[in-house]
The first five atom37 places (N, CA, C, CB, O) and aatype in JSON, in Angstrom:
{
  "aatype": [12, 10, 11, 15, 0, 19, 5, 11, 0, 11, 10, 7, 8, 6, 3, 6, 9, 7, 0, 10, 11, 1, 10, 3, 3, 5, 15, 1, 5, 19, 6, 1, 18, 19, 16, 7, 14, 15, 10, 11, 6, 9, 19, 15, 6, 6, 13, 3, 1, 15, 8, 10, 10, 7, 7, 1, 15, 19, 13, 7, 17, 6, 19, 0, 14, 3, 11, 12, 14, 0, 3, 16, 2, 1, 11, 0],
  "atom_mask": [
    [1, 1, 1, 1, 1],
    [1, 1, 1, 1, 1],
    [1, 1, 1, 1, 1],
    [1, 1, 1, 1, 1],
    [1, 1, 1, 1, 1],
    [1, 1, 1, 1, 1],
    [1, 1, 1, 1, 1],
    [1, 1, 1, 1, 1],
    [1, 1, 1, 1, 1],
    [1, 1, 1, 1, 1],
    [1, 1, 1, 1, 1],
    [1, 1, 1, 0, 1],
    [1, 1, 1, 1, 1],
    [1, 1, 1, 1, 1],
    [1, 1, 1, 1, 1],
    [1, 1, 1, 1, 1],
    [1, 1, 1, 1, 1],
    [1, 1, 1, 0, 1],
    [1, 1, 1, 1, 1],
    [1, 1, 1, 1, 1],
    [1, 1, 1, 1, 1],
    [1, 1, 1, 1, 1],
    [1, 1, 1, 1, 1],
    [1, 1, 1, 1, 1],
    [1, 1, 1, 1, 1],
    [1, 1, 1, 1, 1],
    [1, 1, 1, 1, 1],
    [1, 1, 1, 1, 1],
    [1, 1, 1, 1, 1],
    [1, 1, 1, 1, 1],
    [1, 1, 1, 1, 1],
    [1, 1, 1, 1, 1],
    [1, 1, 1, 1, 1],
    [1, 1, 1, 1, 1],
    [1, 1, 1, 1, 1],
    [1, 1, 1, 0, 1],
    [1, 1, 1, 1, 1],
    [1, 1, 1, 1, 1],
    [1, 1, 1, 1, 1],
    [1, 1, 1, 1, 1],
    [1, 1, 1, 1, 1],
    [1, 1, 1, 1, 1],
    [1, 1, 1, 1, 1],
    [1, 1, 1, 1, 1],
    [1, 1, 1, 1, 1],
    [1, 1, 1, 1, 1],
    [1, 1, 1, 1, 1],
    [1, 1, 1, 1, 1],
    [1, 1, 1, 1, 1],
    [1, 1, 1, 1, 1],
    [1, 1, 1, 1, 1],
    [1, 1, 1, 1, 1],
    [1, 1, 1, 1, 1],
    [1, 1, 1, 0, 1],
    [1, 1, 1, 0, 1],
    [1, 1, 1, 1, 1],
    [1, 1, 1, 1, 1],
    [1, 1, 1, 1, 1],
    [1, 1, 1, 1, 1],
    [1, 1, 1, 0, 1],
    [1, 1, 1, 1, 1],
    [1, 1, 1, 1, 1],
    [1, 1, 1, 1, 1],
    [1, 1, 1, 1, 1],
    [1, 1, 1, 1, 1],
    [1, 1, 1, 1, 1],
    [1, 1, 1, 1, 1],
    [1, 1, 1, 1, 1],
    [1, 1, 1, 1, 1],
    [1, 1, 1, 1, 1],
    [1, 1, 1, 1, 1],
    [1, 1, 1, 1, 1],
    [1, 1, 1, 1, 1],
    [1, 1, 1, 1, 1],
    [1, 1, 1, 1, 1],
    [1, 1, 1, 1, 1]
  ],
  "atom_positions": [
    [[37.2, -3.46, -0.49], [38.37, -3.18, -0.53], [38.98, -3.95, 0.44], [38.56, -1.94, -0.46], [39.3, -5.14, 0.38]],
    [[39.11, -3.09, 1.42], [40.39, -3.21, 2.45], [39.79, -4.64, 3.02], [40.63, -1.72, 3.83], [40.7, -5.01, 3.75]],
    [[39.03, -5.37, 3.07], [38.53, -6.33, 3.88], [39.15, -7.72, 2.74], [36.61, -6.09, 4.21], [39.52, -8.85, 3.04]],
    [[39.04, -6.88, 1.08], [39.71, -8.03, 0.23], [40.85, -8.9, 0.66], [40.19, -7.48, -0.93], [41.07, -10.1, 0.8]],
    [[41.71, -7.33, 0.88], [43.26, -7.11, 0.54], [43.77, -7.96, 1.76], [43.88, -5.32, 0.52], [44.75, -8.71, 1.77]],
    [[42.75, -7.63, 3.0], [43.27, -8.51, 4.5], [42.74, -9.9, 4.13], [42.44, -7.91, 6.25], [43.43, -10.8, 4.61]],
    [[41.57, -10.33, 3.32], [41.69, -11.77, 3.3], [42.81, -12.64, 2.44], [40.44, -12.17, 2.88], [43.11, -13.83, 2.49]],
    [[43.29, -11.53, 1.6], [44.18, -12.2, 0.66], [45.47, -12.6, 1.05], [44.36, -11.46, -0.36], [46.12, -13.56, 0.65]],
    [[45.85, -11.48, 2.12], [47.08, -11.34, 2.95], [47.5, -12.78, 3.37], [46.83, -10.39, 4.26], [46.7, -13.65, 3.69]],
    [[48.67, -12.89, 3.33], [48.72, -14.66, 4.44], [48.88, -14.0, 6.22], [50.92, -16.05, 3.94], [49.76, -13.52, 6.93]],
    [[47.8, -14.26, 6.29], [47.66, -14.28, 7.64], [46.81, -15.03, 8.33], [47.46, -13.27, 7.98], [45.68, -15.17, 7.85]],
    [[47.16, -15.71, 9.65], [46.68, -16.31, 10.54], [45.7, -16.19, 10.59], [0.0, 0.0, 0.0], [45.63, -15.06, 10.11]],
    [[44.36, -16.55, 10.9], [43.07, -16.47, 11.34], [43.08, -15.35, 12.41], [42.57, -17.85, 11.86], [43.08, -14.16, 12.09]],
    [[43.1, -15.71, 13.47], [43.19, -14.5, 14.25], [43.82, -13.08, 14.29], [43.5, -14.87, 15.04], [43.46, -12.19, 15.05]],
    [[44.83, -13.0, 13.34], [45.59, -11.59, 12.72], [44.25, -11.06, 12.36], [46.86, -11.7, 11.22], [43.69, -10.07, 12.81]],
    [[43.81, -11.98, 11.4], [42.71, -11.33, 10.04], [41.59, -10.46, 10.58], [41.81, -12.66, 9.1], [41.09, -9.35, 10.36]],
    [[41.36, -11.88, 11.72], [40.09, -11.47, 12.31], [40.32, -10.12, 12.81], [39.59, -12.42, 13.45], [39.41, -9.34, 12.51]],
    [[41.51, -9.51, 13.63], [42.23, -8.72, 14.84], [42.2, -7.7, 13.5], [0.0, 0.0, 0.0], [41.59, -6.64, 13.64]],
    [[42.92, -8.02, 12.0], [43.06, -6.62, 11.27], [41.44, -5.99, 10.77], [44.16, -6.91, 9.75], [41.1, -4.83, 10.54]],
    [[40.7, -7.21, 10.72], [38.98, -6.22, 10.03], [38.88, -5.85, 11.4], [37.12, -7.28, 9.21], [38.09, -4.91, 11.3]],
    [[39.09, -5.92, 12.34], [38.53, -5.5, 13.21], [38.5, -3.85, 13.66], [38.96, -6.29, 13.99], [37.66, -2.99, 13.89]],
    [[39.9, -3.98, 13.62], [40.86, -2.94, 13.19], [40.3, -2.05, 12.2], [42.09, -3.52, 12.64], [39.71, -1.21, 12.89]],
    [[40.18, -1.82, 11.24], [39.05, -1.66, 10.04], [38.37, -1.07, 10.42], [38.33, -2.63, 9.47], [38.34, 0.15, 10.28]],
    [[37.26, -2.0, 11.28], [36.09, -1.92, 11.21], [35.89, -0.13, 12.02], [35.43, -3.4, 11.95], [35.19, 0.83, 11.69]],
    [[36.99, -0.35, 13.28], [36.56, 0.58, 14.17], [37.12, 2.02, 13.69], [37.01, 0.15, 15.59], [36.76, 3.08, 14.2]],
    [[38.2, 1.86, 12.5], [38.56, 3.36, 12.04], [37.44, 3.68, 11.16], [40.06, 3.55, 11.2], [37.08, 4.85, 11.06]],
    [[36.84, 2.72, 10.5], [35.91, 3.35, 9.62], [34.79, 3.99, 10.32], [35.4, 2.39, 8.68], [34.37, 5.14, 10.21]],
    [[34.43, 3.12, 11.0], [33.23, 3.91, 12.7], [33.44, 5.37, 12.61], [33.91, 3.43, 14.84], [32.74, 6.37, 12.46]],
    [[34.95, 5.02, 12.78], [35.14, 6.67, 13.53], [35.45, 7.89, 12.85], [36.27, 6.73, 14.48], [35.68, 8.97, 13.4]],
    [[35.43, 7.54, 10.92], [35.66, 8.43, 10.45], [34.17, 8.69, 9.75], [36.89, 8.3, 9.75], [33.88, 9.83, 9.38]],
    [[33.25, 7.59, 9.59], [32.05, 8.24, 9.25], [30.88, 8.9, 9.96], [31.6, 7.53, 8.69], [29.77, 9.3, 9.6]],
    [[31.76, 8.86, 11.45], [31.27, 10.12, 12.38], [31.55, 12.01, 11.62], [32.42, 9.88, 14.06], [30.86, 12.93, 12.06]],
    [[32.18, 12.15, 10.97], [32.67, 13.35, 10.74], [32.97, 13.43, 9.17], [33.89, 13.58, 11.66], [33.49, 14.4, 8.63]],
    [[32.68, 12.57, 8.69], [32.09, 12.77, 6.66], [30.92, 13.63, 6.82], [31.35, 10.97, 5.57], [29.96, 13.5, 7.58]],
    [[31.33, 14.95, 5.58], [30.54, 15.75, 4.97], [30.18, 15.5, 3.89], [30.89, 16.72, 4.92], [30.93, 14.81, 3.2]],
    [[28.89, 15.96, 3.34], [29.11, 15.94, 1.96], [27.66, 15.23, 1.64], [0.0, 0.0, 0.0], [26.85, 14.92, 2.51]],
    [[27.46, 14.98, 0.02], [26.1, 14.22, -0.39], [26.06, 12.49, 0.17], [26.01, 14.26, -2.29], [26.97, 11.91, 0.77]],
    [[24.94, 12.03, -0.18], [24.68, 10.79, 0.6], [25.23, 9.66, -0.74], [22.76, 10.64, 1.2], [25.21, 10.16, -1.86]],
    [[25.53, 8.73, -0.67], [25.9, 8.02, -1.37], [24.79, 7.9, -2.55], [26.26, 6.98, -0.65], [25.09, 7.74, -3.73]],
    [[23.22, 8.02, -1.94], [22.41, 7.8, -3.04], [22.37, 9.33, -4.26], [20.84, 7.4, -2.28], [22.03, 9.39, -5.44]],
    [[22.88, 10.42, -3.29], [22.96, 11.53, -3.99], [24.12, 11.69, -4.92], [22.9, 12.49, -3.15], [24.13, 12.53, -5.82]],
    [[25.35, 10.64, -4.57], [26.67, 11.0, -5.71], [25.65, 9.78, -6.91], [29.04, 10.26, -4.98], [25.47, 10.12, -8.08]],
    [[25.27, 8.87, -6.55], [24.92, 7.48, -7.34], [23.78, 8.23, -8.0], [24.45, 5.89, -6.36], [23.89, 7.86, -9.17]],
    [[22.86, 8.99, -7.95], [21.75, 10.05, -8.93], [22.43, 10.62, -9.81], [20.98, 11.29, -8.22], [22.27, 10.44, -11.02]],
    [[23.53, 11.61, -9.12], [24.0, 12.69, -10.22], [24.62, 12.1, -11.08], [24.86, 13.79, -9.84], [24.43, 12.56, -12.21]],
    [[25.6, 10.9, -11.0], [26.26, 10.15, -11.9], [24.87, 9.54, -12.87], [27.28, 8.96, -11.05], [24.51, 9.94, -13.97]],
    [[24.34, 8.59, -12.13], [23.28, 8.18, -13.36], [22.41, 9.42, -14.37], [22.01, 7.28, -12.54], [21.83, 9.34, -15.45]],
    [[22.61, 10.34, -13.61], [22.39, 11.36, -14.37], [23.22, 12.03, -15.77], [22.36, 12.13, -13.46], [22.74, 12.56, -16.78]],
    [[24.17, 11.86, -15.51], [25.39, 12.41, -16.14], [26.19, 11.53, -17.01], [26.25, 12.87, -15.14], [27.27, 11.82, -17.51]],
    [[25.29, 10.01, -17.19], [26.25, 8.87, -17.98], [25.87, 8.7, -19.29], [26.2, 7.4, -17.37], [26.1, 7.83, -20.14]],
    [[25.16, 9.87, -19.25], [25.04, 10.02, -21.21], [26.36, 10.89, -21.94], [23.34, 11.19, -21.73], [26.92, 10.74, -23.03]],
    [[26.53, 11.66, -21.05], [28.04, 12.2, -21.46], [28.99, 11.79, -21.48], [28.49, 12.95, -21.01], [29.95, 12.33, -22.04]],
    [[29.07, 10.38, -20.71], [30.42, 9.56, -21.09], [30.1, 8.42, -21.98], [31.18, 8.93, -19.77], [30.67, 7.35, -21.83]],
    [[29.12, 8.62, -23.03], [29.14, 7.52, -23.81], [27.81, 6.81, -23.53], [0.0, 0.0, 0.0], [27.43, 6.14, -24.49]],
    [[27.14, 6.8, -22.62], [25.52, 6.3, -22.11], [25.73, 5.06, -21.49], [0.0, 0.0, 0.0], [24.78, 4.28, -21.48]],
    [[26.61, 4.78, -21.07], [26.72, 2.94, -20.26], [26.71, 3.24, -18.68], [28.62, 1.82, -20.67], [27.46, 3.87, -17.92]],
    [[25.59, 2.55, -18.54], [25.62, 2.27, -16.75], [25.7, 1.56, -16.51], [24.88, 2.42, -15.86], [26.03, 0.77, -17.39]],
    [[25.51, 1.02, -15.16], [25.89, -0.47, -14.66], [24.17, -1.21, -15.41], [26.17, -0.59, -12.32], [23.64, -2.31, -15.51]],
    [[23.95, -0.14, -15.69], [21.75, -1.07, -16.44], [21.89, -1.15, -17.91], [19.67, 0.4, -16.24], [21.08, -1.63, -18.71]],
    [[22.94, -0.66, -18.12], [23.28, -1.3, -19.77], [23.39, 0.34, -20.71], [0.0, 0.0, 0.0], [23.95, 1.25, -20.1]],
    [[23.05, 0.52, -21.64], [22.86, 1.79, -22.16], [22.03, 2.98, -22.02], [22.74, 1.61, -23.01], [20.84, 2.83, -22.3]],
    [[22.46, 4.22, -21.61], [21.09, 5.56, -21.02], [20.92, 6.43, -21.88], [21.38, 6.59, -19.66], [21.65, 6.37, -22.87]],
    [[20.17, 7.25, -21.82], [19.75, 7.78, -22.82], [19.82, 9.22, -21.45], [18.21, 7.0, -23.75], [19.86, 9.04, -20.23]],
    [[19.82, 10.47, -22.11], [19.8, 11.79, -21.57], [18.84, 11.72, -20.53], [19.5, 12.87, -22.57], [18.06, 10.76, -20.56]],
    [[18.73, 12.62, -19.53], [17.62, 12.42, -18.29], [16.55, 13.3, -18.89], [18.14, 12.98, -16.57], [15.48, 13.42, -18.3]],
    [[16.88, 14.14, -20.45], [15.97, 15.01, -20.68], [15.21, 14.65, -22.15], [16.67, 16.38, -20.6], [14.56, 15.47, -22.8]],
    [[15.44, 13.02, -22.6], [14.96, 12.69, -23.24], [14.17, 11.52, -22.75], [15.64, 12.71, -24.04], [13.36, 11.22, -23.62]],
    [[14.11, 10.89, -21.9], [13.18, 9.51, -21.16], [12.24, 10.21, -21.18], [13.45, 8.78, -19.59], [12.23, 11.43, -21.0]],
    [[11.23, 9.44, -21.44], [9.89, 9.29, -21.55], [9.6, 9.64, -19.82], [9.42, 7.65, -22.25], [10.35, 9.37, -18.88]],
    [[8.24, 10.34, -19.77], [8.07, 10.8, -18.56], [7.76, 9.63, -17.59], [7.05, 11.81, -18.61], [7.96, 9.88, -16.4]],
    [[7.29, 8.37, -17.91], [6.69, 7.31, -17.49], [7.61, 6.57, -16.89], [6.03, 6.66, -18.4], [7.33, 6.01, -15.83]],
    [[8.94, 6.44, -17.5], [9.97, 6.4, -17.14], [10.37, 6.01, -15.37], [10.3, 7.58, -17.66], [10.54, 7.02, -14.69]],
    [[10.52, 4.72, -14.65], [10.55, 4.65, -13.4], [12.4, 5.06, -13.61], [9.85, 3.04, -12.67], [12.95, 4.87, -14.7]],
    [[13.19, 5.65, -12.35], [14.35, 5.5, -12.26], [14.74, 4.04, -11.87], [14.75, 6.45, -11.47], [13.99, 3.18, -11.39]],
    [[15.81, 3.95, -12.12], [16.84, 2.76, -11.88], [17.51, 2.43, -10.79], [17.77, 2.81, -12.6], [17.71, 1.36, -10.23]],
    [[17.96, 3.97, -10.49], [18.68, 4.22, -9.32], [17.98, 4.42, -8.11], [19.43, 5.23, -9.48], [18.6, 4.63, -7.07]]
  ]
}
């Protein structure tokens, strides 16, 4: 999202490259200290709860996990 904002800003090429480099440096510093569940765990939980919000996910209509056939492979 930040990369897109920088690219849409009316900056010269050198300024744009510099801004992206600074954003990358900052994000790498923050990532060293981040705690909590991984992205994979977050996506899995959201997938399991999608039926509570009308059953819609990026994969289409979803059913409650307890109503899925046992041999269904998880998409996420």
